[in-house]
N, C-alpha and C positions, 0 to 999 in steps of 0.2 A: 504494500500500500504506500502510495506517495504521500508525503507530508501535506500536500495541497488538496488531498481528496476531501470532498464535501462531507461534513460530519454525518449527514443523513444516511450515508452508505455504510457506516459502522454498524455491525450486527447489534441489534437491540435498541438502536436509537430511532431511526425513521424520521419522516418529515416533521411530525408534530413536535417531537422532543428536540429535533434540530432547531426548530424555530425558538423554542423555550431557551435552549442553551445559548443561542445567538443573542437573544434579547436580554437575558439575565446575566450572562458571564462573558459575552463577546466571543464565544467559541464558534467558529465557522468551519474549521478544517480539522483534519486529524492532527496536524502540527499544532494548532491552537489547543487541542485537548492535551497534548503532551506538554504544553507550556502552562497548563493549569496545575500549579504545584500544590502538594499537601501543605496545610497550615501547621500540622504537627504530626507526630508519629506515636504509635502504640507498639509495645513489644509483645509479639505473639509467640515468643520462644519458650516461656516458662509456663508450666502447669502447676497451679496451686491445689492444695487439699483444703476442703471445706473446714476441717478441724484446725487448720493453721491460720484462718482469717483473723487478723488482729487490726483494729481500726487505724492507728497512727502510722503503721509501717506499710500499708497497702499502696500499690500504685493506683492511678486513676481508674484502671480497668484490669480485670484478671481473667485468666482462662481456667476452667474447671472441666475435668473429664468424668463422665458418669452416665446415669440413665434417669429418665423421667419416671418416677414410681407412681404418680397420680396426677390427673388433670381434672379441673373442675371449672366450668363456665358459670360465673355468678352474675346475677342481675339480668335485666332485660333491656332490649333496644340499645340506644346509644350509651347507656350506663353499664352495659355488660362488660365483663373482663374475664380473662383466663388466668387462673391461678394453677401453676404446675409445680409440684415438688420434685426437686432434682437431688439425687443422692450419688455420692462417689464412694460409698463404703466407710468414709470417716465421719460422715455427718450429712445433714440435709440443708437445702437452701430453697427459699421460695422464689419462683420466677413469675413475673406478671406481664400480661399483654393487655393493653386497652384498645388496640386496633385489630379488627378482624379476628376476634378471639376464637370463634368456632372454626374458622379456616386453619388457624395455627394449631388448634387442638387436634384436628384430623391428621395434620402432618407429623405429629410427634408419635413415634413408635416406641412402646415401652420395652421392646426386645432389642433395640439398637443402642449402641454406645455412641454418645454425642460428646462434642467439645463445645461448651458455651463460653461466650466472651461478653463481659459487660461490667458496669460499675456497681460494686456491692455497697449496700446501705444498711446500717445497723439501726434497729428500732426495738426497744424493750428486749435487748439481748438476742434478737433474732435477725438473721441476715436475709436480704432480698435483693433481686436484680430485676429492674424493669426493662422490658424489650431487649433481652440479650441476643447477640448473634448466635445462631445455632448451626453447627456443621457436623457432618459425619467425621469419623476419625481420619479417613483418607483425605477429605476436603480440607480439614484443619491442618493436615501436614503440609498442604500446598500453601497455607497462609502463615507458616512459621516465620519468625524473624520480625523485623521492623515493618510495620504496615502504615501507609499514609492515611491521614484523615483529611478530607478535602473540604475547602470552604464552599458554602452553599448560601443561596438566598432563601428567604421564607417562602417565596412563591414556588421555588423548585421543590422544597420540602413538601409543600401542600399538594403538589402534583405527583408525589411519590418518587421523586428523584433523591436518592440518598448518597452519602459518601461511599457506601459499599457498592452502589450501582455504578458510580463514576469509576471506582477502582476496577470493577469488572470490565467496563468498556476499555480502560487503559490496558488491562491484561489481554484483552482481545486484540488490540492493535499493535502492542509492543513487539510481538514476535514477527509480525508480517510487515512492519514499517521498514522501508528501505533505509539504508544508512543515511543519517541526517547530516547534510554538508556543514562544514565548519564556517562560522561567520567572523571569527577573529583571525588576524594575520598569524602565520606560523611563527614569525619572530617573537610575537607576544606570548602565544601559548607555550612555545618551547622555552623562551627566556624566563617565564614565571612558573614553569612546570604546572600549567593549568590542565585539568582533565579535558580531553576532547569533548566536543559538544554532544556527539552521538552517545558516547558512554555516560555523559553527565545526565542527559534526559532519561536514560534508562535507570541510572542509579538513584535519581531523585525520587522516582516512583517505587523502585524495588531495590533499596540498598542492601548489600550483603551484610554490612556491619556499620557501626557508628563512624569509623574512619572513612569509609567510602562515602557515607552521607555527608560528612563534614567537607570533603573535597568537592563533592558535587554542589553543595550549597555555596562554597566560596567561589567556584567557577561562575555560577549564575549571578551572584552578587556582583562580582567583578564585571561580568558582561553588561548587566544593566547600567552600572555606574560608568563604565567605559563609553557606552553610546550616549548617555546623558551628558558626560563631560565633552565628548566629541561634538555634540550638537551645540553646547554652550560656547566652546572654543571656536567652532567654525563661524557661528553667528558673530561673536565678538571680533574675530579677525576680519570678517567681511565688512563689518561696520567700521572698524578702525581704518581699514584700507580705504573705505569710501569717504569717511569724514576727515578731511584734513583739519588741522588745528593751528592755532597761533604758534609761532616759534618764539619762545621767551629765552633769548640767548644771553641776557645780561642781568647782573645784579647792580641796581642803580642807587641813586641818592636817597630815595625814601627808605629803602631797605637798610642801607648803611647807617643813616641817621637814627632810625628806630633802634637798630641793634646796638649802637654805641651810646645812645642817650636815654632810651625809654624802656629797654628790656627789663621787666620786673625782677627777673632772676635768671641765672645761668641755665640755658637749655639743658634738659636731660639728654643722655645718650640716645634714648628712644626718639625724642623729638628731633634731634639732629638727623638720625637715620631716616625718619619719615620725610623730612624736608628734602633730603638728598634724593629719595625715591621720587618725590613729586617733581623736583627740578629736572630729573632725568626724563620723566614723562613729557614735561612741557617743552623739551628741546627737540623732540622727535619730528615735529611737523604733523603729527596725528592728534586727534582730540583725546585728551586724558579722561578716563573714567575710573576714579579710584575711591575705594571705600576706606575711611579712616575710623578704626575702632579704638576706643580708649575709655578706660574706666572713668567714672565721675571724678572730676578734679585732676585729671591727668594732664591737662593743658592742650586739649584739642583746639580750643578757640585761638590760642596764641599761635599754634602752627598754621591755622587757617588765615590769620591776619598776616603773618610773614609771607605766605604764598600770595595773598591778595596784593601785598606791597610789591612783590616781584612783577605781578601783572601790570600794576600802575607804572612801575619803572620802565616797562616795555610798551607804554603808550596806550594801554587799554583800561577799561573800567572793570569793577568787580561787583558782585551781588551776593548777599547771603540771605537765604530764605529759611524761615523757621515756622513750625506748625502752629504756634500760638502767639498771641500778642504779648503775653508775659515774657515768653522766651525771646521773642524778637527784641523787645525793649531791653531785656537784660543784656543781650549781645550788643545792642547799640551803646548802652552805657559803658560796658566793659571795653569795647573797641575804641569808642570815643575817648574814654579816659586814658587809654594807652597811647593812641596815635595822633590825637588832635594837636599835640605840641609840635609835631613835625610838619604841620600844614596840610594834612590829608583832609579833604572835605568829605564828611560822612553824614548821610541823612537816613532818617527812619520813615518808612512808609507802611502804615497799617490801615485797617478798615476804619479806624477812628481818627485818622489824620484829617484836619480841617481842609475844606475845599481850597482856600487861598494858599495854604502851605503845600497842598498837593500840586497846585499849578506851578509853584516855584520849583518843586522837585522835578516835575516833568520837563520844565525848561532847562534846569541844570543838567539833567541826564542827556538831553539832546545836544546841548552845546559843549558837553564834556567837562564842565567845571565841577560836577559831582564825581568823585573818584570811587566811592563805595556806597552802595545802596543796601540797607538792611531792612527786612520787612517780612510780612506774612504772605498769604496768598495774594495780597494786593499787588505784589511786584510782578505777577504774571498777567495782570489785566492788559487788554489790548492797547489801552491808552499809554501804558508805560513803555517807552522806547529809549534805547541807548544810542549814544554816538558810536561806541565801539566796545561792546561787552566782550571781555576776554576770559573772565574767570568766574565760576559760579560755585558757591558753597551751599549745600543743602543739609540742614541739621535734622536729625531724627528722620531720615528719609523714608522709613517704613510708613510714615503718616501721610505721604504724598503718593498720588497715583502716577503711573508712567506718563500719561497725557499731560499732567500738570508740570512735571519736570521738563518734558519736551518743549513746552511753551517758552521756557527760559532759553533753551538752546536756539529756538527759532527767532530770537530777538537780535541775532547777529548774522552778518553775511558769512563769517567764518565761525564754525561751531566753537563755542567757548569750552575751555577745560572745565571739568566737573569734579569737585571734591565732595563726596557724600560722607557725613559724619554720623556716628551713632555711639551712644553711651550704653547700649544694650550689648553686653559681651556675648559673642558667639564664637565657638571654637573655629580656628582658621579654616580647617578642611570643610566645615559646614558653611562658613561664610562664602567660600569660593564657589560653592554649588548653589546656595540659596540666592545669592546676589548675582549669580550668573556671570555677566560680562564685566563685572567690576574687578579690577585688581585690588588686592587687600593690603593695607598697612595697619600696623598695630602699635599703639603707644602703651608699653607695658611697665612704665615707671611713673612714680609720683614725683612732682617737683620737690626740690630740697626744702626742708623746713616744715613740710607737712607731716603731722603725726597721725598714725593710723587711728581710726575711730575705735574706741573700746566698746565692744558690743556685749551686753549683759542680758541674760534671760531671767526675768523676775515673774513671780506668781502673785495672784491677788492677795495672798496672805502677807506679802512683803510690800504692799502698796505704800504704807506709811514711810518706810525707809526711802522709797523712790521719791515721794513728795519732799522729804527732808533734803535729799540730794538736789532736787530742782531748786529748792529755796536757797541753798548755798550758792548755786550757780547764778541765780538772779541777783543775789546780794553782791556778787563779784562783777555785776554789770553785763552778764551774758544774757542771751536770749534762748527761747525754748520753743520747739515744735511739739504739739501733741496731736497725733493722727488717730482718727476713729474710722471704723469700717462702714458705719451707717450715718446718714444725716439726721433722721429722726427715729424715735422709738418704735419698735415693732413688737406687738404683743406676743407674736409667735416666735420671737427670737430672744435669746439671752445675751445678745451682743451689746456692747456699749455704743451709745449714739452720740453724735456731735452736739445735738441740742442739749441733752442732759449734761454732757461733759462741759460745755461752755458755761452753763449756769454754775456747775459745781466748781470748776477751776476759777471762775470769776470771784466766787465767794471765798474759796480756800486761799487764793493769792490776791486778796482785796487791796493790798498796797501796790499792786502792779497792774499795768494796763494789758487787756486781753483783746486780740483781734480774732476774727474767724473767717474762713472761706470754705465754700463747697460748690459743687457743680451746678446747683440749681439757682445760684445767684446771678443777677444781671451783670454783664461784663464790667460796667462802670463801678458798681459797688464792690465787685471782686477785686478790681484794680485798686480801689480806694483802701480796702482792708489790707491788701498786700503791700501797698506803699507805706501804710502805717508801720507795718512790721519791718520792712526793708530799711526805712529811715531811722528806726530805733524808737519811734514814738510808742509803739506797742512792744511789750516785753515777751508776751506769749502769743503764739499763733495756734489756735485750735482749728484743725482742718481735716478734710477727707483726703483721698489720694490725688486730688487736683494739684497738689504741690509736688507730685512725684518727679516732674521734670521742669526745669526752668526757673527755679528760685535760688538766688545766690545771695546769702546773707552771711558774710564771714564771721560776724559776731555771734551767730547762733551756735551753741555748743552742745545742746541736748536735743535728741529726737526720741520721743516716747511714742511707741506704736501699740495702741490698744488692740486686744484680740489678735495678736500677731499670728496666732495659729491659723487664722483665716486667710492670710495672704500667701501668695507664692514667693519662692525664694528670690526670683528676679525683681519682683515688686518691692520686697523688703530691702533688697540691695539698692534699688533706685532711691527709696525713701531715705535710707541711711546716708546716701550721697549728698543730702541737703546739709549735713553738718560735716565738720572736719575741713572746712574751706578756709579757715584762718590758721594762725600759728598756735592757738591754744588747744589743749587736750579736749577732745569732744567725746560724747557718749551717745550710744544708741541703746535704748532700753526696750526690750521686747516683752511686753506684758501679755501673760497668757493664763488661761485656766490651768489648774494643776491636773485635772482629769483629762489628759490628752493622750492620743494613741502613740504607739511606739514610733511609727513612721513620722508623725508630726513632730515628735520630740527630736528625732534625728535631724529633721529639716531645720528646726530652730537652732540646734546645736552646730549645724554647718555655719550659720550666721555668726555664732559666737567664736568660732574657731579660725575664721579667715576674713580679711577685708578685700581679697583679690577677686574681682568680678568674674574672671575667667574660671577660677576654681568654683565659685558659686554657680556659674552657668553650667559647668560640667556636672556638678552635684545635682542641680535641678533636673538635668536630662536623665541622670541615672535614677534619681528617686521617683520622678514622675513617670519615667518610662517614655517610650516613643509616642504614645497616645495623642494627646492634644497638641503637644509641641510639634511632633512630626506632621500631624495633620495640617497644622498651620503652615509649616514650611513647604510641605509637598503640594499644597493646594495651588501653588504658583508654577509647578513643574509641568512641562509639556507631556510627560508620560507618567503612568502609574508605576511605582516600584513594587513589584510583587515579592521580591526576595530580599533586596537590600534595604537598609535603614539609614537615613541621613543622620540619625541620632547616635547609633551604636557602631556604625561601620566606618569610622574616621580613617583608620589605616587603609582600608580597601579603597576609599575615595581618593586618598593620596596616590596609591598605586595606579588606579584607573586613570586619574588625571595625568600622571606622568607618562603613561603609555599613550594616551590620546595626544598629548603634546608632541611626543616623539614621532608618532605616525604623521601628524599634520606638518611637522617640520620637514619630513622627507617626501611627503606626498600630499600637498595642500588640497588638491582637487579630488583625492581618493581614486584617481584614474587607474592607478596600478593595483588597486585593491577592490575589484568589483564586488566581492562578497560582502565586504564592509559597507560599501556604498549602498548595496541592495538592502541590507538589514537596517541601515540608518534610514533609508527611504521608507521602508515598511513601518518603522516605529514612529516616524515624525511627519510623514506625509499628511498634509491637512492642517498642521500647526502653523502658527504665525512665523516661527523661526524658519520652518521649511520653505515657506513662501518667499522669504527674504534671501535665502542662500542656495536654493536648489538650482 
């Protein structure tokens, strides 16, 4: 049977089931069926004795050998069920069928020895198995070893298609399917000692042992990631080749004056390395697209400013776009404070910029007298035009859509260089895949003089000592954040709320001024309250997670997070980043109930053990598993990953990317590798990337 044979011609499938398999699982051919991999495996090699069944040591399913000594159909109609007692000579176990009980009862012969397989459940010291698989001894021998369990949809199950039935169809076609041609180049499979594809697809369904299964899984993970990376790299290379960029060949007066007169501290080694990488990109004549990752407080904004000064020294303008007015204003204040002394004209444009000032900004951008524009989405409006835009910085880029970013690129005859910044740490291998065509730079050092934030886990019973510590900090002139998970009280929840907290904190610290912010406030009132805290007029800011990004108050030394057990690790880390921005020792207090689960406690203990955002991010991925995180990351991918995980397969991603780079360096068009090109076309035909580079 050829791999491209229509699935309806496989024995036992037919046209109706073929239609179901196509609609539910995308399976159209025999080859597609072989690419429908088991989600997990059960070991059919061991036979258990009923007398040896013990709760905690049992696998998910067991095999038993014996005979059915009695059968009884109980109940009537839809509520009927078959109860059959199975004995192996060491004891008895109850087996139960709720579907087609009379038909199953007629098929069970008391004179035949069977092997049954299923999940044993203990109730009142008696064991039972619901809907076990039943085989004669000879048939069970054929099923020995590791057996795959196949993913299904609810619709398939309701139509009588089971994992066992899919396994039977695969058993049918494996022996008669012609050798499956290789899709990876020989130099890659040989160089990395990868299992050949034909052997892999047979082993993934019928592995001889765990070693063979592991080799088959690795091969399939590598193949998926190789073609994903190949697609990303081909797209980025074709785009870079098509989009010429400014050549910034010199370091001029603005950069030198700032570096010698205004630099707030000596650059870290990481900052110098990143600036060198960016300078190299900007000198190639192609548009730069680089992702800058750096933990909160690592100095990303300073790096962005230095690069914008290089753009200005080379006769172009720069623009920084931030997702919120608070964050844009903070960037404006920081950059103006640093660079205004050297004569750089910096302006702020947001939704609340008055019409008269907006007109001045439009004119200044057009005549080139404005060097740097900082703003929100307002900077991409059609009325905003530049004389010569050469460098774009996008902060927290995941909050902007591709179309929004592209609007900035289209404001110049020559595509501006693009620097994307994020304070959300993502492991490098993941970032290269999730952000696709962006090169990745990482600032992995804190500036000198910064003290790591001391993070403490405290329970409700220790609340008074926490308040005493806050009081001592306030008396020393410091400021404090207190973050709540809810805005107002919920009768069904035992979580602390901001409204209650604001009243309590205002009463408890009545000698100090308290401000508050939350997401339901009008922007003007939110800004007023934030300004009170940022200016030092308010000593305590009671808030929800609206302050997670974009608040810079160096005098704030304490962050208290109520119900910390309800926040994710990444969110806790972002909140912690609001303190520790000055030279004083800062504290992050995680308040929690004492009655929390083991996994939750481990999560909070990660926060108390490290301030490294990348370690926190890795721990978050491991503790939460691929689930939601991977779903979010993979939602933007052009293909579904059936075997590989962006979360747990970092080393495989690195190896696959290196192999894809090597192949494209030697054969950019894939003309010398028709099998690779054909498989790439099969996977990506119809996607946006395919349309751009095919």
